[in-house]
C-alpha positions in Angstrom: 86.6 119.4 85.6 86.3 116.4 87.8 89.5 117.4 89.6 88.1 120.9 90.4 84.8 119.5 91.6 86.6 117.0 93.9 88.9 119.7 95.3 85.9 122.0 95.9 83.8 119.3 97.6 86.7 118.2 99.9 87.7 121.8 100.7 84.1 122.7 101.4 83.9 120.0 104.1 87.3 121.0 105.5 89.4 118.1 104.2 93.2 118.5 103.5 95.2 116.1 101.3 98.9 116.3 102.3 101.4 114.3 100.3 101.8 113.8 96.6 101.3 110.8 94.4 104.4 109.5 92.8 105.3 109.9 89.1 105.4 106.1 89.0 103.4 104.7 86.0 101.5 102.2 88.1 101.0 101.5 91.8 98.5 100.1 94.2 97.0 102.7 96.6 96.1 101.1 99.9 93.5 103.3 101.6 93.1 102.6 105.3 91.8 102.3 107.9 88.5 101.1 106.4 85.9 101.8 109.1 82.8 102.7 107.2 81.2 103.0 103.8 82.2 106.7 103.6 85.8 105.6 103.0 85.0 104.8 99.4 83.5 108.1 98.3 86.3 110.0 100.1 88.9 107.8 98.4 87.3 108.4 95.0 87.3 112.2 95.6 90.9 112.1 96.8 91.9 110.2 93.6 90.1 112.8 91.5 91.9 115.6 93.6 95.2 114.1 92.5 94.1 113.5 88.9 94.2 109.7 89.2 91.9 107.5 87.2 91.4 104.9 89.8 90.6 101.2 89.3 89.3 99.5 92.4 87.9 96.2 93.6 84.7 95.5 95.6 82.8 92.5 96.6 80.2 91.1 94.3 77.4 92.1 96.6 77.8 95.8 95.9 77.8 95.3 92.1 74.0 94.9 91.8 71.4 96.8 89.9 70.7 99.7 89.8 74.2 100.9 90.7 76.4 98.2 89.1 76.8 100.1 85.8 77.7 103.4 87.6 80.3 101.6 89.8 82.0 100.0 86.8 82.1 103.4 85.0 83.8 104.8 88.1 86.6 102.2 87.7 85.1 99.4 89.8 85.3 95.6 89.3 84.4 92.6 91.4 86.8 90.3 93.1 85.9 86.7 94.0 85.1 86.2 97.7 86.5 82.7 97.4 89.0 80.9 95.1 87.8 79.9 91.6 85.9 76.6 91.7 84.4 77.4 95.1 86.9 75.4 97.1 87.5 77.3 100.3 89.3 74.6 102.4 89.3 74.3 106.2 89.7 78.1 106.8 86.6 78.8 104.7 84.6 76.1 106.5 85.5 77.7 109.9 84.4 81.1 108.6 81.1 79.7 107.4 80.6 78.1 110.8 81.9 81.0 113.0 81.2 84.0 110.7 83.6 86.7 109.7 85.3 88.8 112.4 83.4 92.0 111.4 80.0 90.1 111.6 79.9 90.1 115.4 78.5 93.3 116.8 79.7 95.0 119.9 77.4 96.1 122.7 76.0 99.0 120.6 75.4 96.7 117.6 78.4 98.1 115.6 80.7 95.7 113.8 83.9 94.8 115.6 87.2 95.6 113.8 88.7 92.5 112.2 91.8 91.2 113.9 93.7 90.9 110.6 94.0 92.6 107.3 93.3 90.5 104.2 96.5 89.8 102.3 95.1 90.2 98.8 96.8 93.6 98.3 100.2 92.0 98.9 99.5 89.3 96.3 98.3 91.8 93.8 101.2 94.2 94.2 103.8 91.4 94.2 102.2 89.7 91.2 101.9 92.9 89.2 105.4 94.1 90.3 104.1 97.5 91.5 104.7 99.4 94.7 102.1 100.0 97.4 101.3 103.6 98.2 99.8 103.9 101.7 97.0 106.5 102.0 95.2 107.2 105.2 91.9 108.7 106.3 91.7 110.6 109.6 88.4 112.3 110.3 89.6 114.0 113.5 92.2 115.9 111.6 90.2 116.1 108.4 93.0 114.6 106.5 93.5 112.1 103.7 97.3 111.7 103.6 99.4 110.0 100.9 102.6 108.3 102.0 105.8 107.2 100.1 105.6 104.2 97.8 106.7 101.0 99.4 108.1 98.1 97.3 107.0 95.0 99.0 109.6 92.4 99.8 107.3 89.4 100.1 108.3 89.1 103.8 105.0 89.7 105.7 106.7 90.9 108.9 108.9 93.4 107.3 106.3 94.7 104.8 103.6 95.1 107.5 106.0 96.8 109.9 106.6 99.5 107.2 102.8 99.8 106.8 102.2 100.0 110.6 104.6 102.9 110.6 102.7 104.6 107.8 99.3 104.2 109.5 100.4 104.9 113.1 98.1 107.4 114.7 95.5 107.3 112.0 91.9 107.2 113.2 89.7 106.6 110.1 86.2 107.9 110.1 85.2 105.8 113.2 88.4 105.4 115.4 86.6 102.8 117.6 86.4 100.5 114.5 90.1 100.6 113.7 91.7 97.2 113.9 95.4 96.3 114.0 97.6 96.6 111.0 98.4 92.9 110.8 98.2 90.0 108.5 97.2 86.5 109.7 100.4 85.3 108.0 102.5 87.2 110.6 101.3 84.9 113.4 102.9 82.0 111.5 106.3 83.7 111.5 109.0 82.5 113.8 109.7 84.8 116.8 112.9 86.9 116.6 115.4 86.7 119.5 
């Protein structure tokens, strides 16, 4: 029933979903680019379209009453915004002082795209031993596309290059808010000759 409703809702709005989810027993779906709050409902409808019972993570600030119970029933759980024990180190002190990249508005008051992706998805996929399935949202083409599973190597440069290829030309809901497909860890890598 949920699958038929999701398909009907997405088709009614003109969305197409090319690709197919693998028959792998477990995987981490990476939905990008994340440019607005509409990404989540579209992602949940896409999961229902494919018949996937999704489990997802969100920041603690969205799991508040009155919606916390509903979000948990929809497969949501919180993730800590900082390491257990509250120790955030020098990087956390800088973020507290300077703010997060998305906190600074542009001339129109819209949040700027962050210069880096957060690397939590890499740690989760490698830790669980599951592949990453890139999925992209592109409003201009009314498309939520599912790519081929990618088994991460643990080498940031190589893994992110594969993801850059998967997400090339994807505009999200708000193309002006799309940031680079890049991890901060890549800047620490030695340059190749």
